[in-house]
KEMIKE-905598 format. One record per atom (N, C-alpha, C): residue number from 0; atom name; x, y, z; residue in one letter. Coordinates in Angstrom, 3 decimals. Example, Ala and Ser with C-alpha at 12.3 -4.5 7.8 and 13.67 -1.06 7.14 Angstrom:
2
  num  atomo      east     north        up  residuo
    0      N    13.190    -5.690     7.800        a
    0     CA    12.300    -4.500     7.800        a
    0      C    13.200    -3.300     7.800        a
    1      N    12.850    -2.250     7.080        s
    1     CA    13.670    -1.060     7.140        s
    1      C    12.900     0.030     7.870        s
END
This chain:
162
  num  atomo      east     north        up  residuo
    0      N   116.966   158.532    47.422        m
    0     CA   118.068   157.622    47.718        m
    0      C   118.525   157.833    49.162        m
    1      N   118.691   156.739    49.901        s
    1     CA   119.090   156.875    51.297        s
    1      C   120.602   156.914    51.421        s
    2      N   121.044   157.499    52.523        d
    2     CA   122.473   157.580    52.799        d
    2      C   123.015   156.201    53.161        d
    3      N   124.257   155.969    52.783        k
    3     CA   124.966   154.761    53.207        k
    3      C   125.536   155.041    54.594        k
    4      N   125.161   154.215    55.568        i
    4     CA   125.568   154.442    56.950        i
    4      C   126.363   153.240    57.447        i
    5      N   127.545   153.521    58.011        g
    5     CA   128.403   152.477    58.557        g
    5      C   128.655   152.686    60.038        g
    6      N   129.118   151.630    60.686        l
    6     CA   129.443   151.672    62.110        l
    6      C   130.741   150.910    62.347        l
    7      N   131.730   151.600    62.918        f
    7     CA   133.013   150.999    63.281        f
    7      C   133.105   151.054    64.792        f
    8      N   133.223   149.899    65.431        t
    8     CA   133.214   149.865    66.897        t
    8      C   134.517   149.328    67.456        t
    9      N   134.758   149.650    68.702        g
    9     CA   135.919   149.139    69.421        g
    9      C   135.920   149.682    70.830        g
   10      N   136.867   149.217    71.613        s
   10     CA   137.003   149.774    72.960        s
   10      C   137.892   151.014    72.936        s
   11      N   138.767   151.122    71.937        f
   11     CA   139.622   152.301    71.747        f
   11      C   140.293   152.719    73.060        f
   12      N   141.004   151.788    73.648        d
   12     CA   141.576   151.986    74.984        d
   12      C   143.091   151.824    74.985        d
   13      N   143.813   152.764    74.395        p
   13     CA   143.393   153.993    73.711        p
   13      C   143.269   153.783    72.195        p
   14      N   142.706   154.796    71.531        i
   14     CA   142.666   154.801    70.071        i
   14      C   144.111   154.878    69.573        i
   15      N   144.397   154.145    68.504        t
   15     CA   145.746   154.139    67.936        t
   15      C   145.727   154.760    66.542        t
   16      N   146.910   154.978    66.005        n
   16     CA   146.991   155.467    64.627        n
   16      C   146.431   154.443    63.645        n
   17      N   146.522   153.176    63.987        g
   17     CA   145.907   152.144    63.155        g
   17      C   144.398   152.282    63.124        g
   18      N   143.778   152.497    64.293        h
   18     CA   142.337   152.749    64.342        h
   18      C   141.975   153.970    63.502        h
   19      N   142.736   155.034    63.713        l
   19     CA   142.433   156.284    63.014        l
   19      C   142.525   156.106    61.502        l
   20      N   143.526   155.388    61.032        d
   20     CA   143.656   155.134    59.599        d
   20      C   142.437   154.380    59.069        d
   21      N   141.984   153.376    59.792        l
   21     CA   140.799   152.627    59.374        l
   21      C   139.562   153.513    59.356        l
   22      N   139.413   154.365    60.355        i
   22     CA   138.260   155.275    60.414        i
   22      C   138.301   156.247    59.237        i
   23      N   139.460   156.806    58.957        e
   23     CA   139.580   157.733    57.820        e
   23      C   139.231   157.043    56.507        e
   24      N   139.710   155.841    56.317        r
   24     CA   139.424   155.098    55.094        r
   24      C   137.950   154.720    55.010        r
   25      N   137.373   154.279    56.118        a
   25     CA   135.954   153.916    56.136        a
   25      C   135.073   155.141    55.901        a
   26      N   135.500   156.295    56.390        s
   26     CA   134.681   157.511    56.214        s
   26      C   134.498   157.862    54.742        s
   27      N   135.419   157.422    53.907        m
   27     CA   135.306   157.685    52.467        m
   27      C   134.319   156.733    51.792        m
   28      N   133.926   155.680    52.461        l
   28     CA   133.026   154.685    51.886        l
   28      C   131.556   154.943    52.211        l
   29      N   131.306   155.820    53.188        f
   29     CA   129.944   156.027    53.674        f
   29      C   129.585   157.505    53.690        f
   30      N   128.274   157.767    53.575        d
   30     CA   127.794   159.135    53.749        d
   30      C   127.881   159.527    55.219        d
   31      N   127.616   158.558    56.089        q
   31     CA   127.678   158.759    57.538        q
   31      C   128.378   157.562    58.147        q
   32      N   129.391   157.826    58.963        l
   32     CA   130.079   156.756    59.682        l
   32      C   129.995   157.049    61.167        l
   33      N   129.457   156.100    61.905        y
   33     CA   129.471   156.183    63.357        y
   33      C   130.684   155.416    63.863        y
   34      N   131.341   155.991    64.847        v
   34     CA   132.423   155.302    65.540        v
   34      C   131.917   155.055    66.950        v
   35      N   131.755   153.792    67.272        g
   35     CA   131.188   153.420    68.563        g
   35      C   132.252   153.007    69.546        g
   36      N   132.329   153.737    70.649        v
   36     CA   133.219   153.380    71.750        v
   36      C   132.407   152.460    72.651        v
   37      N   132.734   151.177    72.594        f
   37     CA   131.959   150.172    73.300        f
   37      C   132.737   149.643    74.491        f
   38      N   132.012   149.349    75.537        y
   38     CA   132.570   148.706    76.719        y
   38      C   132.747   147.229    76.397        y
   39      N   133.919   146.705    76.638        n
   39     CA   134.194   145.291    76.416        n
   39      C   134.371   144.613    77.772        n
   40      N   133.426   143.744    78.164        p
   40     CA   133.507   143.124    79.489        p
   40      C   134.699   142.177    79.638        p
   41      N   135.346   141.811    78.522        h
   41     CA   136.480   140.893    78.573        h
   41      C   137.815   141.626    78.703        h
   42      N   137.772   142.944    78.703        k
   42     CA   139.007   143.725    78.798        k
   42      C   138.949   144.630    80.017        k
   43      N   140.052   144.744    80.727        n
   43     CA   140.135   145.704    81.825        n
   43      C   140.382   147.076    81.227        n
   44      N   139.591   148.049    81.622        g
   44     CA   139.742   149.392    81.084        g
   44      C   141.000   150.083    81.580        g
   45      N   141.711   150.699    80.681        f
   45     CA   142.889   151.498    81.025        f
   45      C   142.461   152.945    81.216        f
   46      N   141.848   153.512    80.182        l
   46     CA   141.321   154.877    80.265        l
   46      C   139.835   154.823    80.608        l
   47      N   139.357   155.745    81.419        p
   47     CA   137.908   155.811    81.680        p
   47      C   137.164   156.059    80.361        p
   48      N   135.931   155.612    80.288        i
   48     CA   135.147   155.747    79.060        i
   48      C   135.057   157.200    78.599        i
   49      N   134.967   158.139    79.548        e
   49     CA   134.886   159.555    79.190        e
   49      C   136.157   160.007    78.463        e
   50      N   137.295   159.536    78.918        s
   50     CA   138.570   159.876    78.277        s
   50      C   138.669   159.254    76.896        s
   51      N   138.196   158.032    76.770        r
   51     CA   138.210   157.383    75.459        r
   51      C   137.341   158.137    74.471        r
   52      N   136.151   158.516    74.920        l
   52     CA   135.252   159.293    74.054        l
   52      C   135.915   160.593    73.615        l
   53      N   136.499   161.287    74.570        k
   53     CA   137.139   162.565    74.287        k
   53      C   138.272   162.404    73.272        k
   54      N   139.116   161.395    73.458        t
   54     CA   140.254   161.219    72.553        t
   54      C   139.800   160.815    71.154        t
   55      N   138.785   159.955    71.074        v
   55     CA   138.281   159.564    69.749        v
   55      C   137.640   160.757    69.059        v
   56      N   136.832   161.529    69.786        e
   56     CA   136.196   162.709    69.196        e
   56      C   137.226   163.698    68.655        e
   57      N   138.277   163.943    69.438        k
   57     CA   139.324   164.864    68.977        k
   57      C   140.062   164.296    67.773        k
   58      N   140.339   163.003    67.785        a
   58     CA   141.103   162.374    66.709        a
   58      C   140.355   162.384    65.378        a
   59      N   139.019   162.334    65.426        v
   59     CA   138.229   162.277    64.183        v
   59      C   137.549   163.601    63.853        v
   60      N   137.867   164.651    64.590        a
   60     CA   137.189   165.942    64.403        a
   60      C   137.310   166.471    62.966        a
   61      N   138.350   166.113    62.269        h
   61     CA   138.551   166.584    60.891        h
   61      C   137.674   165.842    59.877        h
   62      N   136.975   164.820    60.293        l
   62     CA   136.130   164.022    59.408        l
   62      C   134.673   164.438    59.609        l
   63      N   134.158   165.186    58.680        k
   63     CA   132.843   165.810    58.852        k
   63      C   131.668   164.832    58.835        k
   64      N   131.854   163.644    58.266        n
   64     CA   130.758   162.678    58.211        n
   64      C   130.882   161.587    59.278        n
   65      N   131.718   161.836    60.284        v
   65     CA   131.934   160.861    61.351        v
   65      C   131.369   161.393    62.658        v
   66      N   130.596   160.548    63.313        q
   66     CA   130.041   160.899    64.622        q
   66      C   130.409   159.809    65.617        q
   67      N   130.872   160.223    66.791        v
   67     CA   131.284   159.284    67.838        v
   67      C   130.118   159.049    68.788        v
   68      N   129.885   157.775    69.087        i
   68     CA   128.834   157.381    70.028        i
   68      C   129.456   156.435    71.052        i
   69      N   128.710   156.124    72.094        s
   69     CA   129.189   155.122    73.054        s
   69      C   128.043   154.195    73.422        s
   70      N   128.421   153.017    73.870        s
   70     CA   127.431   152.036    74.314        s
   70      C   128.054   151.172    75.389        s
   71      N   127.244   150.774    76.322        h
   71     CA   127.755   149.959    77.422        h
   71      C   127.102   148.586    77.469        h
   72      N   125.811   148.529    77.476        d
   72     CA   125.105   147.260    77.688        d
   72      C   124.201   146.902    76.514        d
   73      N   124.720   147.068    75.298        e
   73     CA   123.943   146.747    74.100        e
   73      C   124.797   145.969    73.121        e
   74      N   124.147   145.120    72.366        l
   74     CA   124.829   144.441    71.280        l
   74      C   125.068   145.423    70.142        l
   75      N   126.141   145.211    69.419        v
   75     CA   126.464   146.084    68.282        v
   75      C   125.307   146.120    67.282        v
   76      N   124.707   144.964    66.999        v
   76     CA   123.633   144.946    65.993        v
   76      C   122.403   145.714    66.461        v
   77      N   122.142   145.735    67.758        d
   77     CA   121.011   146.513    68.272        d
   77      C   121.269   148.009    68.114        d
   78      N   122.484   148.431    68.420        v
   78     CA   122.855   149.835    68.219        v
   78      C   122.784   150.177    66.732        v
   79      N   123.297   149.287    65.912        a
   79     CA   123.289   149.513    64.461        a
   79      C   121.869   149.705    63.938        a
   80      N   120.963   148.875    64.369        r
   80     CA   119.562   148.998    63.926        r
   80      C   118.980   150.351    64.327        r
   81      N   119.220   150.765    65.571        k
   81     CA   118.703   152.057    66.047        k
   81      C   119.201   153.214    65.189        k
   82      N   120.450   153.099    64.718        l
   82     CA   121.071   154.176    63.947        l
   82      C   120.820   154.066    62.446        l
   83      N   120.170   153.016    62.003        g
   83     CA   119.934   152.812    60.583        g
   83      C   121.180   152.370    59.827        g
   84      N   122.083   151.719    60.526        v
   84     CA   123.348   151.265    59.937        v
   84      C   123.094   150.079    59.018        v
   85      N   123.744   150.119    57.859        e
   85     CA   123.654   149.021    56.896        e
   85      C   124.881   148.126    56.924        e
   86      N   126.018   148.691    57.366        v
   86     CA   127.282   147.975    57.277        v
   86      C   128.098   148.177    58.551        v
   87      N   128.571   147.073    59.110        l
   87     CA   129.534   147.118    60.205        l
   87      C   130.919   147.061    59.579        l
   88      N   131.815   147.900    60.056        v
   88     CA   133.183   147.956    59.548        v
   88      C   134.109   147.391    60.612        v
   89      N   134.969   146.481    60.203        r
   89     CA   135.920   145.889    61.125        r
   89      C   137.310   145.976    60.511        r
   90      N   138.303   146.092    61.361        g
   90     CA   139.684   146.150    60.905        g
   90      C   140.395   144.839    61.154        g
   91      N   141.281   144.492    60.237        l
   91     CA   142.055   143.259    60.356        l
   91      C   143.537   143.562    60.232        l
   92      N   144.330   143.018    61.152        r
   92     CA   145.780   143.132    61.060        r
   92      C   146.400   141.834    60.577        r
   93      N   145.758   140.712    60.923        n
   93     CA   146.362   139.408    60.636        n
   93      C   145.288   138.321    60.676        n
   94      N   145.725   137.078    60.483        a
   94     CA   144.796   135.945    60.478        a
   94      C   144.121   135.749    61.832        a
   95      N   144.817   136.064    62.902        t
   95     CA   144.226   135.947    64.239        t
   95      C   143.032   136.891    64.373        t
   96      N   143.197   138.126    63.888        d
   96     CA   142.076   139.071    63.912        d
   96      C   140.903   138.547    63.089        d
   97      N   141.191   137.963    61.919        l
   97     CA   140.122   137.438    61.069        l
   97      C   139.352   136.346    61.792        l
   98      N   140.053   135.449    62.425        q
   98     CA   139.383   134.371    63.151        q
   98      C   138.522   134.931    64.286        q
   99      N   139.064   135.883    65.028        y
   99     CA   138.331   136.520    66.123        y
   99      C   137.075   137.225    65.595        y
  100      N   137.242   138.017    64.547        e
  100     CA   136.124   138.779    63.982        e
  100      C   135.073   137.869    63.349        e
  101      N   135.501   136.768    62.736        a
  101     CA   134.560   135.859    62.080        a
  101      C   133.570   135.270    63.069        a
  102      N   134.001   135.032    64.296        s
  102     CA   133.080   134.485    65.292        s
  102      C   131.977   135.498    65.621        s
  103      N   132.338   136.776    65.703        f
  103     CA   131.319   137.810    65.933        f
  103      C   130.418   137.956    64.718        f
  104      N   131.012   137.886    63.530        d
  104     CA   130.246   138.021    62.301        d
  104      C   129.188   136.925    62.208        d
  105      N   129.523   135.721    62.628        f
  105     CA   128.562   134.621    62.619        f
  105      C   127.313   134.989    63.416        f
  106      N   127.519   135.459    64.651        y
  106     CA   126.374   135.790    65.495        y
  106      C   125.663   137.051    65.012        y
  107      N   126.415   138.034    64.571        n
  107     CA   125.776   139.241    64.042        n
  107      C   124.872   138.904    62.863        n
  108      N   125.330   138.010    61.996        d
  108     CA   124.519   137.601    60.847        d
  108      C   123.272   136.844    61.294        d
  109      N   123.399   136.021    62.321        q
  109     CA   122.249   135.290    62.850        q
  109      C   121.222   136.247    63.461        q
  110      N   121.725   137.277    64.141        l
  110     CA   120.845   138.216    64.841        l
  110      C   120.305   139.325    63.938        l
  111      N   121.083   139.700    62.937        a
  111     CA   120.697   140.831    62.073        a
  111      C   121.254   140.598    60.672        a
  112      N   120.676   139.661    59.975        g
  112     CA   121.143   139.286    58.643        g
  112      C   121.101   140.411    57.628        g
  113      N   120.326   141.429    57.908        e
  113     CA   120.224   142.572    56.988        e
  113      C   121.424   143.513    57.093        e
  114      N   122.232   143.347    58.109        i
  114     CA   123.404   144.206    58.306        i
  114      C   124.644   143.448    57.825        i
  115      N   125.328   144.029    56.871        e
  115     CA   126.534   143.425    56.297        e
  115      C   127.756   143.810    57.123        e
  116      N   128.791   142.998    57.060        t
  116     CA   130.075   143.326    57.687        t
  116      C   131.126   143.390    56.591        t
  117      N   131.931   144.453    56.617        v
  117     CA   133.065   144.558    55.698        v
  117      C   134.334   144.686    56.531        v
  118      N   135.417   144.154    55.975        y
  118     CA   136.696   144.179    56.657        y
  118      C   137.667   145.055    55.880        y
  119      N   138.366   145.899    56.600        l
  119     CA   139.447   146.689    56.017        l
  119      C   140.749   146.175    56.599        l
  120      N   141.683   145.896    55.731        h
  120     CA   142.977   145.394    56.183        h
  120      C   143.857   146.566    56.600        h
  121      N   144.552   146.397    57.693        a
  121     CA   145.462   147.433    58.185        a
  121      C   146.579   147.663    57.173        a
  122      N   146.988   148.906    57.065        r
  122     CA   148.149   149.217    56.232        r
  122      C   149.382   148.608    56.909        r
  123      N   150.401   148.271    56.104        p
  123     CA   151.586   147.615    56.665        p
  123      C   152.204   148.350    57.858        p
  124      N   152.207   149.672    57.821        e
  124     CA   152.836   150.418    58.916        e
  124      C   152.044   150.365    60.224        e
  125      N   150.815   149.827    60.171        h
  125     CA   149.982   149.753    61.376        h
  125      C   149.718   148.321    61.847        h
  126      N   150.232   147.338    61.134        i
  126     CA   149.896   145.942    61.433        i
  126      C   150.237   145.543    62.874        i
  127      N   151.309   146.052    63.406        y
  127     CA   151.736   145.617    64.745        y
  127      C   151.304   146.556    65.859        y
  128      N   150.581   147.597    65.514        i
  128     CA   150.115   148.548    66.529        i
  128      C   148.793   148.046    67.114        i
  129      N   148.740   147.956    68.430        s
  129     CA   147.509   147.574    69.121        s
  129      C   147.395   148.385    70.398        s
  130      N   146.183   148.544    70.853        s
  130     CA   145.959   149.247    72.120        s
  130      C   146.658   148.544    73.266        s
  131      N   146.628   147.215    73.269        s
  131     CA   147.264   146.491    74.373        s
  131      C   148.775   146.692    74.362        s
  132      N   149.391   146.741    73.180        a
  132     CA   150.834   146.998    73.109        a
  132      C   151.151   148.416    73.580        a
  133      N   150.315   149.370    73.206        v
  133     CA   150.506   150.756    73.647        v
  133      C   150.409   150.837    75.167        v
  134      N   149.438   150.143    75.746        r
  134     CA   149.302   150.141    77.208        r
  134      C   150.542   149.533    77.860        r
  135      N   151.075   148.490    77.276        e
  135     CA   152.280   147.852    77.807        e
  135      C   153.465   148.816    77.764        e
  136      N   153.610   149.530    76.649        l
  136     CA   154.692   150.514    76.541        l
  136      C   154.541   151.601    77.600        l
  137      N   153.317   152.065    77.798        l
  137     CA   153.062   153.093    78.813        l
  137      C   153.429   152.590    80.211        l
  138      N   153.105   151.346    80.479        k
  138     CA   153.402   150.750    81.787        k
  138      C   154.890   150.852    82.110        k
  139      N   155.707   150.757    81.075        f
  139     CA   157.148   150.803    81.271        f
  139      C   157.752   152.159    80.908        f
  140      N   156.886   153.187    80.851        g
  140     CA   157.355   154.554    80.670        g
  140      C   157.936   154.875    79.306        g
  141      N   157.517   154.155    78.283        q
  141     CA   158.056   154.381    76.943        q
  141      C   157.236   155.428    76.178        q
  142      N   157.865   156.027    75.198        d
  142     CA   157.233   157.025    74.334        d
  142      C   156.288   156.321    73.362        d
  143      N   155.021   156.727    73.357        i
  143     CA   154.022   156.116    72.473        i
  143      C   153.599   157.052    71.348        i
  144      N   154.250   158.174    71.209        s
  144     CA   153.806   159.210    70.268        s
  144      C   153.759   158.738    68.816        s
  145      N   154.523   157.719    68.447        k
  145     CA   154.498   157.204    67.072        k
  145      C   153.272   156.326    66.812        k
  146      N   152.572   155.942    67.859        y
  146     CA   151.527   154.939    67.717        y
  146      C   150.108   155.435    67.967        y
  147      N   149.974   156.644    68.509        v
  147     CA   148.647   157.160    68.867        v
  147      C   148.464   158.592    68.362        v
  148      N   147.216   159.000    68.132        p
  148     CA   146.959   160.401    67.777        p
  148      C   147.336   161.330    68.936        p
  149      N   147.605   162.581    68.621        n
  149     CA   147.963   163.581    69.633        n
  149      C   146.922   163.689    70.740        n
  150      N   145.658   163.459    70.402        a
  150     CA   144.596   163.556    71.405        a
  150      C   144.840   162.622    72.582        a
  151      N   145.406   161.460    72.325        v
  151     CA   145.706   160.505    73.400        v
  151      C   146.813   161.051    74.291        v
  152      N   147.852   161.587    73.672        l
  152     CA   148.959   162.147    74.453        l
  152      C   148.477   163.296    75.332        l
  153      N   147.628   164.157    74.777        e
  153     CA   147.071   165.272    75.533        e
  153      C   146.245   164.771    76.710        e
  154      N   145.412   163.761    76.486        e
  154     CA   144.563   163.223    77.547        e
  154      C   145.394   162.572    78.644        e
  155      N   146.430   161.853    78.267        l
  155     CA   147.304   161.236    79.268        l
  155      C   148.007   162.294    80.094        l
  156      N   148.439   163.394    79.449        n
  156     CA   149.055   164.502    80.179        n
  156      C   148.065   165.127    81.143        n
  157      N   146.822   165.286    80.717        n
  157     CA   145.780   165.845    81.587        n
  157      C   145.517   164.921    82.781        n
  158      N   145.497   163.617    82.551        e
  158     CA   145.256   162.666    83.641        e
  158      C   146.382   162.678    84.657        e
  159      N   147.627   162.843    84.166        e
  159     CA   148.777   162.908    85.077        e
  159      C   148.711   164.132    85.978        e
  160      N   148.184   165.237    85.456        k
  160     CA   148.091   166.484    86.227        k
  160      C   147.009   166.401    87.295        k
  161      N   146.015   165.544    87.068        n
  161     CA   144.891   165.453    88.030        n
  161      C   145.158   164.509    89.145        n
END
């Protein structure tokens, strides 16, 4: 019997408690879960990719079946095939997210019909948390500790010192 392998991707700029909750929940559904830190050409990066990788790795270190990877110039389905992934995991906060994700699902299905996509709905306490909102709060010097894992706070402190 083969292992069930999933892949949850995002830019994680920065990773939020909502992301972490989805990763923890998805990790219970798979023997192996990859978390892919992907470069999104439509978003301006806030944290360098190395910092994002570091914060995600620290945030998921307690999950023994989770491995963090990164990709820059590859389609998610191509990475998934290389890793033997059977299921892409996506998170949904609202109808807008569903519409956005459905457009990707259409193309992913066209390109790799053998790879299924499952959606996990955000818990109510995380519905309004987004990386872009966290970045906005940071821009105005607000406390983000309620919205992100400690690894993000540590990395931001390290960046300020450098």
